[in-house]
C-alpha positions in Angstrom: -41.1 -27.6 22.9 -43.7 -24.8 21.4 -45.9 -24.6 24.4 -48.1 -21.9 21.9 -50.1 -24.0 19.4 -51.2 -21.1 16.7 -52.1 -22.6 13.2 -51.2 -20.2 10.3 -54.3 -18.8 9.0 -54.5 -18.9 5.2 -54.3 -15.9 3.6 -52.9 -14.1 6.5 -49.2 -13.9 5.5 -47.7 -10.8 5.4 -47.4 -8.6 2.5 -44.3 -7.3 0.7 -45.3 -3.8 2.2 -45.5 -5.5 5.8 -41.8 -6.9 5.9 -40.9 -3.8 3.6 -42.3 -1.4 6.9 -40.1 -4.0 9.3 -37.2 -4.0 7.4 -37.2 0.0 7.8 -38.0 -0.1 11.4 -35.3 -2.4 12.5 -33.0 0.0 14.0 -35.1 1.2 16.0 -35.9 -2.7 17.1 -32.6 -3.2 17.8 -31.9 -0.1 20.0 -34.9 -0.7 21.9 -34.0 -4.4 22.2 -30.4 -3.2 23.4 -31.9 -1.1 26.2 -33.9 -3.0 27.4 -30.6 -5.7 27.7 -29.0 -2.7 29.4 -31.8 -2.0 31.6 -32.1 -5.6 32.4 -28.5 -6.0 33.3 -28.9 -3.0 35.5 -31.6 -4.4 37.8 -29.9 -7.9 37.9 -27.3 -6.1 39.7 -29.0 -5.4 42.8 -29.2 -2.1 44.5 -26.0 0.0 44.1 -26.6 0.7 40.4 -22.5 1.7 39.5 -21.9 4.7 37.5 -20.9 2.6 34.4 -24.3 1.4 34.4 -25.9 4.7 34.5 -23.9 5.6 31.5 -25.1 2.4 29.5 -28.5 3.0 30.0 -27.9 6.8 29.6 -26.5 5.6 26.1 -29.1 3.3 25.1 -31.8 5.9 25.6 -29.7 8.3 23.5 -29.4 6.1 20.7 -33.3 5.1 20.6 -34.3 8.5 20.6 -31.9 9.0 17.8 -33.0 6.1 16.0 -36.9 7.2 16.2 -36.0 10.6 15.0 -34.0 9.4 12.0 -37.2 7.5 11.3 -39.6 9.9 12.2 -37.5 12.5 9.6 -36.9 10.2 7.0 -40.5 8.4 6.4 -43.0 10.2 8.3 -46.7 8.1 8.5 -49.8 9.6 6.1 -53.1 8.3 7.2 -51.7 5.7 9.5 -54.4 5.6 12.3 -54.5 3.0 15.1 
């Protein structure tokens, strides 16, 4: 059951460039998702965080930083202002 009722807006589909940008950022999205999963697992273990859990969090954070750094050097954004 879908609780969010949004109708598709005609002409608002992602362009090929939008899809290419998402595809290029997919490694970062996946690394951030992995970090989130590790953080959630650590939060649900209770107050006694094990050294292994800390190690997993550090590894996931390091992976996010590595992927973000690689994306920033491979394809720097030019003229992109939010």
